[in-house]
N, C-alpha and C positions, 0 to 999 in steps of 0.2 A: 449435780446440785451442789457440790463442793465448789465447782469453779463459778458460781454466780456470786458477785460481789454486791455488798449493800452500797447504795448511793452515797456518795461522799458528801460530806455537809456542803462544800463549795458547789455541789450540783443540785442542792435541794431547791434552789430557786428555779432552776429549769424544771424540775419536776412539778412545783407549784404553779409556774406559768402554763406548762402543758395541761394541768389539771382544770385550771380556771378557763382556758380555751374550751375542754371538752365539756365542762358544766354550763357554760354560757350557750354553747350550740345547742346543748340537750334542751335548755329552756326556751330557745328561739324555736327549735322544732315543735315543742309542745304547744307553744303560743300559735305558730302558724297552722299546725294540724287543728287545732281547736277552731280558730278563725275559718279555716276552709269548710269544717263539718258544719259550723252555724250557717255559714253562707250557702252551703248545700241545701240546709233544711228550709231555709227562706226562700231560695229559688224553687225548690220542689213545690211548697207551699202556694208560691205566686203562680206556678205554671197550672197547677190544678184549680187554683180559684178562677184564673182567666178562662180556663176551659169550661167550668162550671157555670160561670156567670154568662157566658156567651150563650149557653144553651137556655138558662133562665128556667129550668125545671127542677123542682125540689126532688122530685122522685128519681130523675136522671142523675142528679148530683149525688144521691145516696147510693145510687146502684154503681155507678162510675168509681167512686171513692172505695167502696167496699171492694170491688174487683181488683183495683190497683193495688190495694193493701195487701190482698192475698198473694197476688203475683210477685209483688216487689219483696215483700216478706220471706217468701220462699227462695227468692234469689238473693237478696242481699242481708237478710237477718231481722231482728227483732224490732231494730229502728224504724222500720217501715210497717208496722203493724197499723191497723185501724186507729186506734186511738193516738197513736204518734203522727200519723198522716194529718188528723184533724187539728192537732196541735201545731203542725206546721202551716197549715192553712189559716189558722188564727193568727200566728206568728207573722206571717206576711200581711194579713189584713190589719194589725194593730200597729205593726211598724212598716208603713208604706215606702219610707224613705230609704233607699239602698245606700246612701252615703252615711245616714246615721247608723244603720245595721253594721256596715263595714267597720265603723269606727269603734263601736260597742263590742264587736265580736272579737276584736284584739284585746279586748280588757275582761269580758265576761264569758263564763263557760255557758254551755247549753243548759246545763242544771241551773244556773241563775235565771235564764230566761223562762225555764218551766215554772218557777215560782213567780216571776213578774207577769207572765202572759195572762192569769186569771184575774188580776186586780181590776178594780172597776172603771178606771178612767185612764186616759193618755197622761195626764199630769202626774197621777200617782205612780205609773209605770216608769216614766222618765226620771221621776224623782229617785227611785230606788236604783235605776240602773245608772244614773250618775253617782250615786252614793257608793255603789259597789266599784266603779271605775276610780272615783277619787280615794276611797278609803281602803280600797283592796281588799274587800271582804271576800270572805269564803262563802260557800252556800249556807253553812250554819249561821255564819253572822247575819246573812239577809234574811234568813227565816225568822230569826230573833227579832230582827227589827221590824220586821212586818207584823208579827205577833204583838209587839209592843207598842205597834200604831205610831211609829215614827214620823210618818207623813202627816196623818191626821193632827198630831201635836205640833208639828212645825207650821202647818196651816193655822192653827189656832194663834200660835205665837205671831205669825205674820200679820194677823188683822191688828194687832197692837202696835204695828209699826206704821207710822204715817208717810205720806208721800214726802213729806219735807224732811223726815228723819235721815241722817247719814247713814244709819244702820241697814246692811243688806238683809234681804230676805233669807229664810232657812239657816238662820244662825242658832236661834233660840227654839225652845219646845215649851208648850204648856199643855198638861202640868209634866212634871218631871216624874218618874216612877222610881222609887227607892225601896223596893221591896226585897231587893238584895242585901239590905242593911240588916234584915231580920229582927227589927225593933219590936220590944213587946208593946202590949197596948199600955196608954198612960205614960208614954216616955215623955222626958222632959227635953228642952232645948240642947242642954249640955250632954244629953244622951245621944242625940241625933248628931250634934257636932262631933263628938268622940266617934261614933260609928262611921262618919264619913271620913275621917282621917284615917282610919283603920282600913277602910275599903277605898281609898283615894284613887286608885287607878280606875276601879269599876265606876266611880262616881264621875270622873273626867269623862269616861267613855258614854255615860249616860247624858252629860252635858252636850256633848257634840263633837265635831271636828273643831281644831283649832284652839281649844283651851289648854293652858300650862297653869299649873299651881304655882302661887307666888309667896303667900304668907298665910299664917293663921294668927288670928287675933291681932290684926294690923292696928296700932294705935294711931288716932287721928285727932286732931284739935279743931274743933268747930265752934266758932263764937266763944272761945277761951275755955271750952269744956273738952275733957278728954272723953272720947269714944273708942269703941274698939270693932273693927269689922270682923266678923267671926271668920270669914274665908275671902281671899283675894286671889283672882286669876287674871291672867293676861291672854288676850285672843290675838293670835298671830296674823289673822287677816284683817280684823279690824284695827289693829295696832292700837288697843285700848285696855285699859284695866276695867274687869268685870268684878264689882263687889257683891259679895253675898251675905245677908244678915239673916240669921236662922230666927224666925218667929213661929211660936205655936198660937194658933188663931183664937183659942179659948182663953186668951189672957185678960187680965182686968181691963176696963175701959181705960183707965188713964195711961196704961201702957201702949194701948192701941193709938191714942192721940199722939203720945211721944214718937211712936213708930212713924205716923203720918208726917209730922214734922221733921223728923230726921230724914226722911225720904227726899222731902223738899229742899233741905240743905246739902245733901250729900250730891245731888245733881250739879251744885256750883262748885264742888272740890274738884280739882284736877289732881 
């Protein structure tokens, strides 16, 4: 033990390079193993579906799937129990395009697919699959997004985007859920603004991908009068500023008229 020397400072870069190579290889192995497992489950489901569909007998299908599950689980473990085989069959049925599955399998874990498979339609499933891939969500983030109905809120917001609009779909949501601010009943606009600033990171996540905070209480001169935007963001994909003006809807009528007039003017401000 006494003969072992510590690595000299001049050799630290070699240790760092070797560590980086090992860590990168480990990550590649994990991604490849996950992708191969997902593709295996898809192929198992597809193969069973083809056999069951060829016979076109419901009673035959139930019997053969149950028998396969018993024998496969005994030989290969719990991944091939009956409920899991049925999920693989559903996976292959709902995602029939092998190229799409192959692409997603490199970015989504099987645990992601288990949350996505039960969703009600293809558009919703692809929405969440793409969100996971683009935003590098873990399973927990995906679960929270589904529970908070991010797809449905994006669809509502998309209805407000006309075909002539330069805005792409799936940028905004309607409504936004701000329950994480834990505001008491009867709060005022300043309370909401202060709470957003304190929880800015969570608020940006709720806004969606691509938003970056720019300024608070941005001063603007419109028609010779001073106005202040409560919050100003920049959207990287749109390459546009996004202004947020906080309004409590039970305000006096004269304030609502001003709000409408202000909105019309703000559209013309670059």
